[in-house]
N, C-alpha and C positions, 0 to 999 in steps of 0.2 A: 210394576217395575221390572220384574223378572222377564216378562214377555218382551219388553222394550230392549233389555240387554241382549236377550236371545236374538231378536231381530237384527240388532246392530252387529252381532257376531256373524250372523248369516250374511248380512250385507257386506261386511268386510271380507268374509271368505269368498263370496262371489266376485267381488272386485279383484281380489288376488288371483283367483282362477282365471278371470277374464284377461288380466294382464299377462298371465303365464301362457295362456293359449296363443296370444299374439307374439310373445317372446319366443316360444318354441317354433312358431311359423318362421320367424326371422332367422333363427339359428339354423333351421333345416334348409331354408332356401339359400342362405349364405354358404352352407356346406356343399350343397348341390352345385352352386356356381364355382366353387373351388375345384370340385371334381371335374367339371367341364374344362376349366383352365388346364388341369393336368392332362386331360384327354387331348386338348389342342396341342400342348407341348409335345406329347408323345407322337401325335400325327405329324408334327413338324419334323421330328427325328425320323419317322418312317419315310416321309417324303425326301428328306436329305439322303437317306440310304438308297432310296429308289433312284435318285439322281445319279449317285455314284455307280449303281448297277447299270443304269442306262448308258452311261459313258463307257462302260465295259462291253456294251453291245447286247445286254440282256433285254428281254421283252418285259417291260414293267406295266403293261396295259392293265393287268389285273390289280396291281397295287394302286395305280392311279384311280381306277374305278372304286376300289375299296376306300381310299382316302376321300374321294368325292362323296361317297355314300355316308361315310362317317361325319364329314363336315356338315352334310344336310341334317343328319340326325342330331348333331350337336346344336345346330341352329334352331331346330324345332324344340329341342329340350330347353335351350336358353329362353326361348319365347314363353314356354310353359312356366319356367321358373320365375321369370320376370312378372308374368301375370299373377302367379301365386303370391309373390312377395308384396304385391299391391293390395291383396285382400286383407281386410280388417274383420276379425270375428268378434261379434258382440253377442253376449248372452241375453236372450229376450225372455224375460220372466213373465209367465202367464199368471200363475198364482203361487203363493207360498207353499202350498201342498205339492205343486209340480216342480219345485225348485230343482231337485235332483235330476229330474227328467229333462228340464230345460237346459241345465248345465251340460248334461251328457249329450244332448243333441248338438250343441255348439262344438264340443270336443270331437264328436264323431264326424261332424262336417269338415273340420280342419284335418282330421286324420285321413278321411277319404280323399280330400283334395291333394294332400301330400303324397298319398299312395299313387295317384295318377301321375303326379310330377315325377315321382321316383321311377315309375315305369319308363318315362321318356329318357331319364338318365341311364337306366339299364339298357335301353335300346341303343343309346349313343355308345355305351361301353362295348356292347356286342359288335357294333359297326367298327369300332377301333380294333377290336380283336380280329375281325375278319380281314381288315387291311393288313394287320400284322401277319396273319396266316398266309396271305397272298405274298407278302415279302419273304416269309420263311420258305415258301415253295420255290421261289427263285434261288434263294441261298442254297437249298438242298440240291437243286439241279446243277448248281455251279461248283459243287465240290464240298460243300459243308461249312466253309469258313464264314459265310454270311449268316448262316443259321446260328452258329455259336455266338457271334457278336450280337445278333438280334436278341437271342435268349437272355444274354447278360443284361442288355438294355431293358428288356421287359421286366425282369426281376427288380431292378432298381427303380423303374418308372412307375410301378404300381404298388 
């Protein structure tokens, strides 16, 4: 009887871990999507500021290129996130003796997949920062007022 109770506890523990693995995957992918939305909002503000500078006669080609690169990076990251969010992780148990190893393999697989997705989000963030840097360069060359405004926007946007 003790062995049956022990097996049931192990089974319940594995079921909880299995649910938690997928729950964490959903939480992380949702968080990544929210970050991308913030990046897109920030890019919209950068584009709007570039439009104003363009009307003032400033050369905003670098900013437009930066925004375009950031949009591409965000699109690539969104695809990776959506693909990751569709994944379902199941613990495949080979033997009771290998239970810990089997659980660890599933957890590590999810962790590795999320690290790959996180790298795409980091690349998108870097691309947005490059677009902002290009905008700041225009602001600095036009007398500094744009750089001050942009810096304030950056602090509140991130």
